[in-house]
NUFI-973652 format. One record per residue (C-alpha): residue number from 0; chain; x, y, z. Coordinates in steps of 0.001 Angstrom, whole numbers. Layout:
BEGIN
<r><k>NUM</k><c>A</c><X>X</X><Y>Y</Y><Z>Z</Z></r>
...
***
This chain:
BEGIN
<r><k>0</k><c>A</c><X>-87801</X><Y>-21026</Y><Z>31244</Z></r>
<r><k>1</k><c>A</c><X>-84751</X><Y>-19259</Y><Z>30262</Z></r>
<r><k>2</k><c>A</c><X>-83381</X><Y>-19525</Y><Z>33874</Z></r>
<r><k>3</k><c>A</c><X>-83981</X><Y>-23226</Y><Z>33743</Z></r>
<r><k>4</k><c>A</c><X>-82226</X><Y>-23607</Y><Z>30323</Z></r>
<r><k>5</k><c>A</c><X>-79325</X><Y>-21523</Y><Z>31388</Z></r>
<r><k>6</k><c>A</c><X>-79033</X><Y>-23541</Y><Z>34683</Z></r>
<r><k>7</k><c>A</c><X>-79102</X><Y>-26719</Y><Z>32818</Z></r>
<r><k>8</k><c>A</c><X>-76344</X><Y>-25549</Y><Z>30378</Z></r>
<r><k>9</k><c>A</c><X>-74207</X><Y>-24406</Y><Z>33359</Z></r>
<r><k>10</k><c>A</c><X>-74697</X><Y>-27864</Y><Z>34858</Z></r>
<r><k>11</k><c>A</c><X>-73699</X><Y>-29590</Y><Z>31656</Z></r>
<r><k>12</k><c>A</c><X>-70541</X><Y>-27446</Y><Z>31415</Z></r>
<r><k>13</k><c>A</c><X>-69668</X><Y>-28155</Y><Z>34971</Z></r>
<r><k>14</k><c>A</c><X>-70154</X><Y>-31936</Y><Z>34181</Z></r>
<r><k>15</k><c>A</c><X>-67930</X><Y>-31907</Y><Z>31176</Z></r>
<r><k>16</k><c>A</c><X>-65287</X><Y>-29960</Y><Z>33230</Z></r>
<r><k>17</k><c>A</c><X>-65395</X><Y>-32612</Y><Z>35974</Z></r>
<r><k>18</k><c>A</c><X>-65108</X><Y>-35370</Y><Z>33485</Z></r>
<r><k>19</k><c>A</c><X>-62126</X><Y>-33645</Y><Z>31785</Z></r>
<r><k>20</k><c>A</c><X>-60332</X><Y>-33222</Y><Z>35157</Z></r>
<r><k>21</k><c>A</c><X>-60818</X><Y>-36848</Y><Z>35990</Z></r>
<r><k>22</k><c>A</c><X>-59013</X><Y>-37938</Y><Z>32805</Z></r>
<r><k>23</k><c>A</c><X>-55152</X><Y>-38660</Y><Z>33201</Z></r>
<r><k>24</k><c>A</c><X>-52913</X><Y>-36405</Y><Z>31298</Z></r>
<r><k>25</k><c>A</c><X>-52270</X><Y>-38945</Y><Z>28511</Z></r>
<r><k>26</k><c>A</c><X>-55816</X><Y>-39084</Y><Z>27771</Z></r>
<r><k>27</k><c>A</c><X>-56188</X><Y>-35336</Y><Z>27711</Z></r>
<r><k>28</k><c>A</c><X>-53286</X><Y>-35148</Y><Z>25217</Z></r>
<r><k>29</k><c>A</c><X>-54931</X><Y>-37918</Y><Z>23132</Z></r>
<r><k>30</k><c>A</c><X>-58138</X><Y>-36150</Y><Z>23062</Z></r>
<r><k>31</k><c>A</c><X>-56650</X><Y>-32942</Y><Z>21989</Z></r>
<r><k>32</k><c>A</c><X>-54822</X><Y>-34695</Y><Z>19103</Z></r>
<r><k>33</k><c>A</c><X>-57821</X><Y>-36672</Y><Z>18065</Z></r>
<r><k>34</k><c>A</c><X>-59993</X><Y>-33430</Y><Z>17916</Z></r>
<r><k>35</k><c>A</c><X>-57198</X><Y>-31762</Y><Z>15913</Z></r>
<r><k>36</k><c>A</c><X>-57256</X><Y>-34399</Y><Z>13210</Z></r>
<r><k>37</k><c>A</c><X>-61083</X><Y>-34472</Y><Z>13131</Z></r>
<r><k>38</k><c>A</c><X>-60967</X><Y>-30723</Y><Z>12436</Z></r>
<r><k>39</k><c>A</c><X>-58348</X><Y>-31197</Y><Z>9793</Z></r>
<r><k>40</k><c>A</c><X>-60381</X><Y>-33777</Y><Z>8295</Z></r>
<r><k>41</k><c>A</c><X>-63500</X><Y>-31391</Y><Z>8177</Z></r>
<r><k>42</k><c>A</c><X>-61822</X><Y>-28153</Y><Z>7208</Z></r>
<r><k>43</k><c>A</c><X>-58479</X><Y>-29079</Y><Z>5913</Z></r>
<r><k>44</k><c>A</c><X>-58909</X><Y>-28635</Y><Z>2126</Z></r>
<r><k>45</k><c>A</c><X>-60449</X><Y>-25338</Y><Z>2896</Z></r>
<r><k>46</k><c>A</c><X>-57216</X><Y>-24324</Y><Z>4570</Z></r>
<r><k>47</k><c>A</c><X>-54864</X><Y>-25594</Y><Z>1988</Z></r>
<r><k>48</k><c>A</c><X>-52580</X><Y>-22820</Y><Z>887</Z></r>
<r><k>49</k><c>A</c><X>-52279</X><Y>-24202</Y><Z>-2731</Z></r>
<r><k>50</k><c>A</c><X>-54441</X><Y>-26415</Y><Z>-5037</Z></r>
<r><k>51</k><c>A</c><X>-53804</X><Y>-30073</Y><Z>-4233</Z></r>
<r><k>52</k><c>A</c><X>-52415</X><Y>-31044</Y><Z>-7512</Z></r>
<r><k>53</k><c>A</c><X>-50560</X><Y>-27825</Y><Z>-8357</Z></r>
<r><k>54</k><c>A</c><X>-46688</X><Y>-27850</Y><Z>-8899</Z></r>
<r><k>55</k><c>A</c><X>-45613</X><Y>-25084</Y><Z>-6877</Z></r>
<r><k>56</k><c>A</c><X>-41972</X><Y>-25804</Y><Z>-5955</Z></r>
<r><k>57</k><c>A</c><X>-38771</X><Y>-25393</Y><Z>-8294</Z></r>
<r><k>58</k><c>A</c><X>-37417</X><Y>-28729</Y><Z>-7151</Z></r>
<r><k>59</k><c>A</c><X>-38634</X><Y>-32092</Y><Z>-5777</Z></r>
<r><k>60</k><c>A</c><X>-38330</X><Y>-33079</Y><Z>-2130</Z></r>
<r><k>61</k><c>A</c><X>-37622</X><Y>-29617</Y><Z>-988</Z></r>
<r><k>62</k><c>A</c><X>-37318</X><Y>-29033</Y><Z>2778</Z></r>
<r><k>63</k><c>A</c><X>-39245</X><Y>-26637</Y><Z>4915</Z></r>
<r><k>64</k><c>A</c><X>-39438</X><Y>-23085</Y><Z>3604</Z></r>
<r><k>65</k><c>A</c><X>-41575</X><Y>-19921</Y><Z>3800</Z></r>
<r><k>66</k><c>A</c><X>-43367</X><Y>-20737</Y><Z>655</Z></r>
<r><k>67</k><c>A</c><X>-43977</X><Y>-24411</Y><Z>1296</Z></r>
<r><k>68</k><c>A</c><X>-44129</X><Y>-24863</Y><Z>5010</Z></r>
<r><k>69</k><c>A</c><X>-43746</X><Y>-28703</Y><Z>4973</Z></r>
<r><k>70</k><c>A</c><X>-41751</X><Y>-28944</Y><Z>1804</Z></r>
<r><k>71</k><c>A</c><X>-42533</X><Y>-30472</Y><Z>-1774</Z></r>
<r><k>72</k><c>A</c><X>-43266</X><Y>-34005</Y><Z>-2750</Z></r>
<r><k>73</k><c>A</c><X>-41775</X><Y>-36002</Y><Z>-5671</Z></r>
<r><k>74</k><c>A</c><X>-43615</X><Y>-33912</Y><Z>-8346</Z></r>
<r><k>75</k><c>A</c><X>-42833</X><Y>-30524</Y><Z>-6396</Z></r>
<r><k>76</k><c>A</c><X>-46414</X><Y>-30197</Y><Z>-5156</Z></r>
<r><k>77</k><c>A</c><X>-46983</X><Y>-28609</Y><Z>-1667</Z></r>
<r><k>78</k><c>A</c><X>-46920</X><Y>-31296</Y><Z>1061</Z></r>
<r><k>79</k><c>A</c><X>-49079</X><Y>-29213</Y><Z>3551</Z></r>
<r><k>80</k><c>A</c><X>-51863</X><Y>-28852</Y><Z>1083</Z></r>
<r><k>81</k><c>A</c><X>-51645</X><Y>-32696</Y><Z>208</Z></r>
<r><k>82</k><c>A</c><X>-51790</X><Y>-33737</Y><Z>3892</Z></r>
<r><k>83</k><c>A</c><X>-54595</X><Y>-31342</Y><Z>4552</Z></r>
<r><k>84</k><c>A</c><X>-56577</X><Y>-32941</Y><Z>1717</Z></r>
<r><k>85</k><c>A</c><X>-55548</X><Y>-36496</Y><Z>2495</Z></r>
<r><k>86</k><c>A</c><X>-56558</X><Y>-36303</Y><Z>6144</Z></r>
<r><k>87</k><c>A</c><X>-60122</X><Y>-35863</Y><Z>4941</Z></r>
<r><k>88</k><c>A</c><X>-59994</X><Y>-39395</Y><Z>3403</Z></r>
<r><k>89</k><c>A</c><X>-57990</X><Y>-41134</Y><Z>6206</Z></r>
<r><k>90</k><c>A</c><X>-60166</X><Y>-39750</Y><Z>9012</Z></r>
<r><k>91</k><c>A</c><X>-63540</X><Y>-39726</Y><Z>7114</Z></r>
<r><k>92</k><c>A</c><X>-63334</X><Y>-43110</Y><Z>5760</Z></r>
<r><k>93</k><c>A</c><X>-62046</X><Y>-44753</Y><Z>8847</Z></r>
<r><k>94</k><c>A</c><X>-64761</X><Y>-42986</Y><Z>10904</Z></r>
<r><k>95</k><c>A</c><X>-67468</X><Y>-43997</Y><Z>8702</Z></r>
<r><k>96</k><c>A</c><X>-66282</X><Y>-47578</Y><Z>8358</Z></r>
<r><k>97</k><c>A</c><X>-65704</X><Y>-48061</Y><Z>12114</Z></r>
<r><k>98</k><c>A</c><X>-69119</X><Y>-46499</Y><Z>12798</Z></r>
<r><k>99</k><c>A</c><X>-70724</X><Y>-48890</Y><Z>10315</Z></r>
<r><k>100</k><c>A</c><X>-68924</X><Y>-51880</Y><Z>11584</Z></r>
<r><k>101</k><c>A</c><X>-69691</X><Y>-51167</Y><Z>15293</Z></r>
<r><k>102</k><c>A</c><X>-73306</X><Y>-50429</Y><Z>14740</Z></r>
<r><k>103</k><c>A</c><X>-73802</X><Y>-53501</Y><Z>12501</Z></r>
<r><k>104</k><c>A</c><X>-72000</X><Y>-55771</Y><Z>15022</Z></r>
<r><k>105</k><c>A</c><X>-73809</X><Y>-54300</Y><Z>18081</Z></r>
<r><k>106</k><c>A</c><X>-77187</X><Y>-54666</Y><Z>16385</Z></r>
<r><k>107</k><c>A</c><X>-76720</X><Y>-58231</Y><Z>15382</Z></r>
<r><k>108</k><c>A</c><X>-75253</X><Y>-59155</Y><Z>18716</Z></r>
<r><k>109</k><c>A</c><X>-78299</X><Y>-57694</Y><Z>20566</Z></r>
<r><k>110</k><c>A</c><X>-80434</X><Y>-59550</Y><Z>18274</Z></r>
<r><k>111</k><c>A</c><X>-78622</X><Y>-62771</Y><Z>18938</Z></r>
<r><k>112</k><c>A</c><X>-78501</X><Y>-62260</Y><Z>22635</Z></r>
<r><k>113</k><c>A</c><X>-82316</X><Y>-61985</Y><Z>23048</Z></r>
<r><k>114</k><c>A</c><X>-83157</X><Y>-64503</Y><Z>20411</Z></r>
<r><k>115</k><c>A</c><X>-83626</X><Y>-68319</Y><Z>20331</Z></r>
<r><k>116</k><c>A</c><X>-80514</X><Y>-70300</Y><Z>20803</Z></r>
<r><k>117</k><c>A</c><X>-80400</X><Y>-71650</Y><Z>17257</Z></r>
<r><k>118</k><c>A</c><X>-80417</X><Y>-68125</Y><Z>15767</Z></r>
<r><k>119</k><c>A</c><X>-77673</X><Y>-67257</Y><Z>18245</Z></r>
<r><k>120</k><c>A</c><X>-75668</X><Y>-70247</Y><Z>17144</Z></r>
<r><k>121</k><c>A</c><X>-76154</X><Y>-69626</Y><Z>13492</Z></r>
<r><k>122</k><c>A</c><X>-75101</X><Y>-65940</Y><Z>13667</Z></r>
<r><k>123</k><c>A</c><X>-72159</X><Y>-66771</Y><Z>15811</Z></r>
<r><k>124</k><c>A</c><X>-70881</X><Y>-69403</Y><Z>13514</Z></r>
<r><k>125</k><c>A</c><X>-71255</X><Y>-67030</Y><Z>10444</Z></r>
<r><k>126</k><c>A</c><X>-69253</X><Y>-64390</Y><Z>12192</Z></r>
<r><k>127</k><c>A</c><X>-66516</X><Y>-66951</Y><Z>13253</Z></r>
<r><k>128</k><c>A</c><X>-66232</X><Y>-67906</Y><Z>9484</Z></r>
<r><k>129</k><c>A</c><X>-65787</X><Y>-64185</Y><Z>8391</Z></r>
<r><k>130</k><c>A</c><X>-63394</X><Y>-63446</Y><Z>11143</Z></r>
<r><k>131</k><c>A</c><X>-61207</X><Y>-66282</Y><Z>10045</Z></r>
<r><k>132</k><c>A</c><X>-60534</X><Y>-64516</Y><Z>6691</Z></r>
<r><k>133</k><c>A</c><X>-57467</X><Y>-62247</Y><Z>6724</Z></r>
<r><k>134</k><c>A</c><X>-58369</X><Y>-58677</Y><Z>6376</Z></r>
<r><k>135</k><c>A</c><X>-55717</X><Y>-58046</Y><Z>3720</Z></r>
<r><k>136</k><c>A</c><X>-56548</X><Y>-61114</Y><Z>1697</Z></r>
<r><k>137</k><c>A</c><X>-60291</X><Y>-60173</Y><Z>1636</Z></r>
<r><k>138</k><c>A</c><X>-59229</X><Y>-56650</Y><Z>619</Z></r>
<r><k>139</k><c>A</c><X>-56985</X><Y>-57847</Y><Z>-2078</Z></r>
<r><k>140</k><c>A</c><X>-59717</X><Y>-60143</Y><Z>-3580</Z></r>
<r><k>141</k><c>A</c><X>-62431</X><Y>-57450</Y><Z>-3497</Z></r>
<r><k>142</k><c>A</c><X>-60202</X><Y>-54824</Y><Z>-5078</Z></r>
<r><k>143</k><c>A</c><X>-59007</X><Y>-57288</Y><Z>-7837</Z></r>
<r><k>144</k><c>A</c><X>-62678</X><Y>-58169</Y><Z>-8567</Z></r>
<r><k>145</k><c>A</c><X>-64337</X><Y>-54788</Y><Z>-8513</Z></r>
<r><k>146</k><c>A</c><X>-61543</X><Y>-52271</Y><Z>-8798</Z></r>
<r><k>147</k><c>A</c><X>-60617</X><Y>-49610</Y><Z>-6002</Z></r>
<r><k>148</k><c>A</c><X>-63212</X><Y>-46948</Y><Z>-5147</Z></r>
<r><k>149</k><c>A</c><X>-64210</X><Y>-44991</Y><Z>-1978</Z></r>
<r><k>150</k><c>A</c><X>-67567</X><Y>-46939</Y><Z>-1624</Z></r>
<r><k>151</k><c>A</c><X>-65651</X><Y>-50281</Y><Z>-1911</Z></r>
<r><k>152</k><c>A</c><X>-63019</X><Y>-49283</Y><Z>435</Z></r>
<r><k>153</k><c>A</c><X>-65719</X><Y>-48282</Y><Z>2904</Z></r>
<r><k>154</k><c>A</c><X>-67535</X><Y>-51618</Y><Z>2446</Z></r>
<r><k>155</k><c>A</c><X>-64358</X><Y>-53762</Y><Z>2768</Z></r>
<r><k>156</k><c>A</c><X>-63443</X><Y>-52047</Y><Z>6150</Z></r>
<r><k>157</k><c>A</c><X>-66866</X><Y>-52315</Y><Z>7464</Z></r>
<r><k>158</k><c>A</c><X>-67406</X><Y>-56010</Y><Z>6579</Z></r>
<r><k>159</k><c>A</c><X>-63703</X><Y>-56901</Y><Z>7783</Z></r>
<r><k>160</k><c>A</c><X>-64349</X><Y>-55501</Y><Z>11325</Z></r>
<r><k>161</k><c>A</c><X>-67993</X><Y>-56209</Y><Z>11886</Z></r>
<r><k>162</k><c>A</c><X>-67329</X><Y>-59822</Y><Z>13188</Z></r>
<r><k>163</k><c>A</c><X>-64902</X><Y>-58454</Y><Z>15831</Z></r>
<r><k>164</k><c>A</c><X>-67450</X><Y>-55978</Y><Z>16850</Z></r>
<r><k>165</k><c>A</c><X>-70137</X><Y>-58662</Y><Z>17033</Z></r>
<r><k>166</k><c>A</c><X>-68109</X><Y>-60883</Y><Z>19167</Z></r>
<r><k>167</k><c>A</c><X>-67319</X><Y>-58307</Y><Z>21722</Z></r>
<r><k>168</k><c>A</c><X>-70905</X><Y>-56846</Y><Z>21775</Z></r>
<r><k>169</k><c>A</c><X>-72431</X><Y>-60334</Y><Z>22157</Z></r>
<r><k>170</k><c>A</c><X>-70172</X><Y>-61345</Y><Z>25102</Z></r>
<r><k>171</k><c>A</c><X>-71360</X><Y>-58134</Y><Z>26804</Z></r>
<r><k>172</k><c>A</c><X>-74879</X><Y>-58555</Y><Z>25910</Z></r>
<r><k>173</k><c>A</c><X>-74984</X><Y>-62123</Y><Z>27067</Z></r>
<r><k>174</k><c>A</c><X>-73430</X><Y>-61226</Y><Z>30354</Z></r>
<r><k>175</k><c>A</c><X>-75878</X><Y>-58455</Y><Z>30895</Z></r>
<r><k>176</k><c>A</c><X>-78662</X><Y>-60668</Y><Z>29986</Z></r>
<r><k>177</k><c>A</c><X>-78103</X><Y>-62794</Y><Z>33086</Z></r>
<r><k>178</k><c>A</c><X>-78509</X><Y>-59679</Y><Z>35402</Z></r>
<r><k>179</k><c>A</c><X>-81419</X><Y>-59490</Y><Z>37871</Z></r>
<r><k>180</k><c>A</c><X>-83011</X><Y>-56445</Y><Z>36222</Z></r>
<r><k>181</k><c>A</c><X>-83152</X><Y>-58103</Y><Z>32930</Z></r>
<r><k>182</k><c>A</c><X>-84657</X><Y>-61266</Y><Z>34433</Z></r>
<r><k>183</k><c>A</c><X>-87288</X><Y>-59059</Y><Z>36151</Z></r>
<r><k>184</k><c>A</c><X>-88114</X><Y>-57506</Y><Z>32810</Z></r>
<r><k>185</k><c>A</c><X>-88693</X><Y>-60892</Y><Z>31257</Z></r>
<r><k>186</k><c>A</c><X>-90876</X><Y>-61879</Y><Z>34164</Z></r>
<r><k>187</k><c>A</c><X>-92879</X><Y>-58930</Y><Z>33564</Z></r>
<r><k>188</k><c>A</c><X>-93548</X><Y>-60123</Y><Z>30083</Z></r>
<r><k>189</k><c>A</c><X>-91462</X><Y>-57450</Y><Z>28223</Z></r>
<r><k>190</k><c>A</c><X>-90717</X><Y>-58177</Y><Z>24541</Z></r>
<r><k>191</k><c>A</c><X>-87264</X><Y>-58879</Y><Z>23206</Z></r>
<r><k>192</k><c>A</c><X>-87017</X><Y>-55517</Y><Z>21572</Z></r>
<r><k>193</k><c>A</c><X>-87763</X><Y>-53795</Y><Z>24925</Z></r>
<r><k>194</k><c>A</c><X>-85174</X><Y>-55824</Y><Z>26749</Z></r>
<r><k>195</k><c>A</c><X>-82592</X><Y>-55362</Y><Z>24030</Z></r>
<r><k>196</k><c>A</c><X>-83063</X><Y>-51551</Y><Z>23694</Z></r>
<r><k>197</k><c>A</c><X>-84049</X><Y>-50558</Y><Z>27130</Z></r>
<r><k>198</k><c>A</c><X>-82579</X><Y>-52979</Y><Z>29561</Z></r>
<r><k>199</k><c>A</c><X>-79216</X><Y>-54219</Y><Z>27791</Z></r>
<r><k>200</k><c>A</c><X>-78143</X><Y>-51668</Y><Z>25392</Z></r>
<r><k>201</k><c>A</c><X>-77817</X><Y>-48556</Y><Z>27778</Z></r>
<r><k>202</k><c>A</c><X>-75396</X><Y>-50553</Y><Z>29798</Z></r>
<r><k>203</k><c>A</c><X>-73322</X><Y>-51586</Y><Z>26764</Z></r>
<r><k>204</k><c>A</c><X>-72524</X><Y>-47944</Y><Z>25673</Z></r>
<r><k>205</k><c>A</c><X>-69189</X><Y>-47412</Y><Z>27401</Z></r>
<r><k>206</k><c>A</c><X>-67563</X><Y>-50728</Y><Z>26492</Z></r>
<r><k>207</k><c>A</c><X>-68884</X><Y>-50357</Y><Z>23030</Z></r>
<r><k>208</k><c>A</c><X>-67426</X><Y>-46875</Y><Z>22757</Z></r>
<r><k>209</k><c>A</c><X>-64137</X><Y>-48243</Y><Z>23845</Z></r>
<r><k>210</k><c>A</c><X>-64329</X><Y>-51027</Y><Z>21190</Z></r>
<r><k>211</k><c>A</c><X>-65360</X><Y>-48401</Y><Z>18579</Z></r>
<r><k>212</k><c>A</c><X>-62071</X><Y>-46546</Y><Z>19217</Z></r>
<r><k>213</k><c>A</c><X>-60191</X><Y>-49678</Y><Z>18736</Z></r>
<r><k>214</k><c>A</c><X>-62089</X><Y>-50384</Y><Z>15373</Z></r>
<r><k>215</k><c>A</c><X>-61177</X><Y>-46878</Y><Z>14212</Z></r>
<r><k>216</k><c>A</c><X>-57479</X><Y>-47583</Y><Z>14775</Z></r>
<r><k>217</k><c>A</c><X>-57739</X><Y>-50906</Y><Z>12981</Z></r>
<r><k>218</k><c>A</c><X>-59461</X><Y>-49292</Y><Z>9946</Z></r>
<r><k>219</k><c>A</c><X>-56972</X><Y>-46405</Y><Z>9805</Z></r>
<r><k>220</k><c>A</c><X>-54200</X><Y>-49090</Y><Z>9568</Z></r>
<r><k>221</k><c>A</c><X>-56059</X><Y>-51206</Y><Z>7143</Z></r>
<r><k>222</k><c>A</c><X>-56816</X><Y>-48329</Y><Z>4738</Z></r>
<r><k>223</k><c>A</c><X>-53278</X><Y>-46844</Y><Z>5024</Z></r>
<r><k>224</k><c>A</c><X>-51741</X><Y>-50320</Y><Z>4378</Z></r>
<r><k>225</k><c>A</c><X>-53977</X><Y>-50709</Y><Z>1217</Z></r>
<r><k>226</k><c>A</c><X>-53019</X><Y>-47219</Y><Z>11</Z></r>
<r><k>227</k><c>A</c><X>-49389</X><Y>-47971</Y><Z>550</Z></r>
<r><k>228</k><c>A</c><X>-49855</X><Y>-51011</Y><Z>-1665</Z></r>
<r><k>229</k><c>A</c><X>-51494</X><Y>-48872</Y><Z>-4371</Z></r>
<r><k>230</k><c>A</c><X>-54803</X><Y>-50491</Y><Z>-3826</Z></r>
<r><k>231</k><c>A</c><X>-56445</X><Y>-47606</Y><Z>-1533</Z></r>
<r><k>232</k><c>A</c><X>-57653</X><Y>-44214</Y><Z>-2562</Z></r>
<r><k>233</k><c>A</c><X>-56599</X><Y>-43682</Y><Z>-6178</Z></r>
<r><k>234</k><c>A</c><X>-55056</X><Y>-40513</Y><Z>-7853</Z></r>
<r><k>235</k><c>A</c><X>-55765</X><Y>-37740</Y><Z>-8265</Z></r>
<r><k>236</k><c>A</c><X>-57027</X><Y>-38058</Y><Z>-4657</Z></r>
<r><k>237</k><c>A</c><X>-54848</X><Y>-39367</Y><Z>-1911</Z></r>
<r><k>238</k><c>A</c><X>-54990</X><Y>-40332</Y><Z>1815</Z></r>
<r><k>239</k><c>A</c><X>-52026</X><Y>-40289</Y><Z>4269</Z></r>
<r><k>240</k><c>A</c><X>-50948</X><Y>-43719</Y><Z>3288</Z></r>
<r><k>241</k><c>A</c><X>-50947</X><Y>-42876</Y><Z>-370</Z></r>
<r><k>242</k><c>A</c><X>-48647</X><Y>-39801</Y><Z>446</Z></r>
<r><k>243</k><c>A</c><X>-46124</X><Y>-42174</Y><Z>2089</Z></r>
<r><k>244</k><c>A</c><X>-46289</X><Y>-44530</Y><Z>-799</Z></r>
<r><k>245</k><c>A</c><X>-45891</X><Y>-42016</Y><Z>-3668</Z></r>
<r><k>246</k><c>A</c><X>-42882</X><Y>-40382</Y><Z>-1790</Z></r>
<r><k>247</k><c>A</c><X>-40794</X><Y>-43415</Y><Z>-833</Z></r>
<r><k>248</k><c>A</c><X>-38055</X><Y>-42397</Y><Z>-3325</Z></r>
<r><k>249</k><c>A</c><X>-37221</X><Y>-39602</Y><Z>-902</Z></r>
<r><k>250</k><c>A</c><X>-36939</X><Y>-41873</Y><Z>2014</Z></r>
<r><k>251</k><c>A</c><X>-33089</X><Y>-42180</Y><Z>1799</Z></r>
<r><k>252</k><c>A</c><X>-32823</X><Y>-38295</Y><Z>2011</Z></r>
<r><k>253</k><c>A</c><X>-35269</X><Y>-38136</Y><Z>5000</Z></r>
<r><k>254</k><c>A</c><X>-37599</X><Y>-35885</Y><Z>2835</Z></r>
<r><k>255</k><c>A</c><X>-40650</X><Y>-34382</Y><Z>4926</Z></r>
<r><k>256</k><c>A</c><X>-42998</X><Y>-35585</Y><Z>2099</Z></r>
<r><k>257</k><c>A</c><X>-42468</X><Y>-39257</Y><Z>3243</Z></r>
<r><k>258</k><c>A</c><X>-41786</X><Y>-38740</Y><Z>6834</Z></r>
<r><k>259</k><c>A</c><X>-44675</X><Y>-36310</Y><Z>7841</Z></r>
<r><k>260</k><c>A</c><X>-47584</X><Y>-38437</Y><Z>6516</Z></r>
<r><k>261</k><c>A</c><X>-46175</X><Y>-41481</Y><Z>8436</Z></r>
<r><k>262</k><c>A</c><X>-45917</X><Y>-39352</Y><Z>11634</Z></r>
<r><k>263</k><c>A</c><X>-49430</X><Y>-37952</Y><Z>11031</Z></r>
<r><k>264</k><c>A</c><X>-50869</X><Y>-41763</Y><Z>11005</Z></r>
<r><k>265</k><c>A</c><X>-48821</X><Y>-42687</Y><Z>13967</Z></r>
<r><k>266</k><c>A</c><X>-50144</X><Y>-39585</Y><Z>16045</Z></r>
<r><k>267</k><c>A</c><X>-53751</X><Y>-40251</Y><Z>15081</Z></r>
<r><k>268</k><c>A</c><X>-53784</X><Y>-43887</Y><Z>16041</Z></r>
<r><k>269</k><c>A</c><X>-51607</X><Y>-43453</Y><Z>19271</Z></r>
<r><k>270</k><c>A</c><X>-53818</X><Y>-40631</Y><Z>20284</Z></r>
<r><k>271</k><c>A</c><X>-56982</X><Y>-42627</Y><Z>19915</Z></r>
<r><k>272</k><c>A</c><X>-55421</X><Y>-45420</Y><Z>22076</Z></r>
<r><k>273</k><c>A</c><X>-54365</X><Y>-42959</Y><Z>24773</Z></r>
<r><k>274</k><c>A</c><X>-58041</X><Y>-41630</Y><Z>24827</Z></r>
<r><k>275</k><c>A</c><X>-59377</X><Y>-45141</Y><Z>25098</Z></r>
<r><k>276</k><c>A</c><X>-56907</X><Y>-46170</Y><Z>27934</Z></r>
<r><k>277</k><c>A</c><X>-57768</X><Y>-42952</Y><Z>29888</Z></r>
<r><k>278</k><c>A</c><X>-61485</X><Y>-43773</Y><Z>29785</Z></r>
<r><k>279</k><c>A</c><X>-60772</X><Y>-47347</Y><Z>30871</Z></r>
<r><k>280</k><c>A</c><X>-58516</X><Y>-46165</Y><Z>33745</Z></r>
<r><k>281</k><c>A</c><X>-61036</X><Y>-43649</Y><Z>34885</Z></r>
<r><k>282</k><c>A</c><X>-63711</X><Y>-46269</Y><Z>35072</Z></r>
<r><k>283</k><c>A</c><X>-61504</X><Y>-48614</Y><Z>36988</Z></r>
<r><k>284</k><c>A</c><X>-60649</X><Y>-45940</Y><Z>39579</Z></r>
<r><k>285</k><c>A</c><X>-64357</X><Y>-45049</Y><Z>39924</Z></r>
<r><k>286</k><c>A</c><X>-65241</X><Y>-48712</Y><Z>40668</Z></r>
<r><k>287</k><c>A</c><X>-62400</X><Y>-48875</Y><Z>43356</Z></r>
<r><k>288</k><c>A</c><X>-63616</X><Y>-45814</Y><Z>44995</Z></r>
<r><k>289</k><c>A</c><X>-67133</X><Y>-47117</Y><Z>45383</Z></r>
***
């Protein structure tokens, strides 16, 4: 049994290595940067050299130094410590909201694709109504009504991007529902849940993963925009968007405290896009070879 397990592990490692080699250089760079930010989100606060709210610099908007590697902010706090802590909210909230939106949208789409036409039409029209509401307007109304909080921000981001995930997933599910193997399953008398979960869903995974990456980017930008407006993560906590907003007075001097959080948001979103494009390119090349 141990030999079988070890050979299976070697086979999995070889498979991952082969997939990695097939990715273009841009996708590899994107994957490395994405993994870096995920690790920062998980372990960043543990690695912070100073307490997040501690004033450790003699002056505000200091530059790079041995004591404060990324300088100080508008109150003299360590920028590196603030970014390591803020990345947890940016990455964690965005990941949770994108996962919730994509899962909910895909579940509703599968239900609509295998249900009666009346239910499909009703769900599609409801999603069209939701998607017509601008995300920023919805966020402003919700925050004004209930106040800003982490659970509310998660709910706002998930509700905002569920209709888009639904439309993508439904178009894929309806297209797959016309395939011969699905028609054969219907002819065998298989139930709707079997057709949805065993026949359609496995063939939707790859495009849904690509759409999930896009949802993640959209949520990062939405939450960062809300934080820049002062409606996102509230003090004493802060995400990367909050760090940009609270240090805008140093923009004229090019202070690292305002430039570096903006660069961090840009690298995160661009890297996810590079990774998604790399997977799409590999899939197209594979189809061309076959």
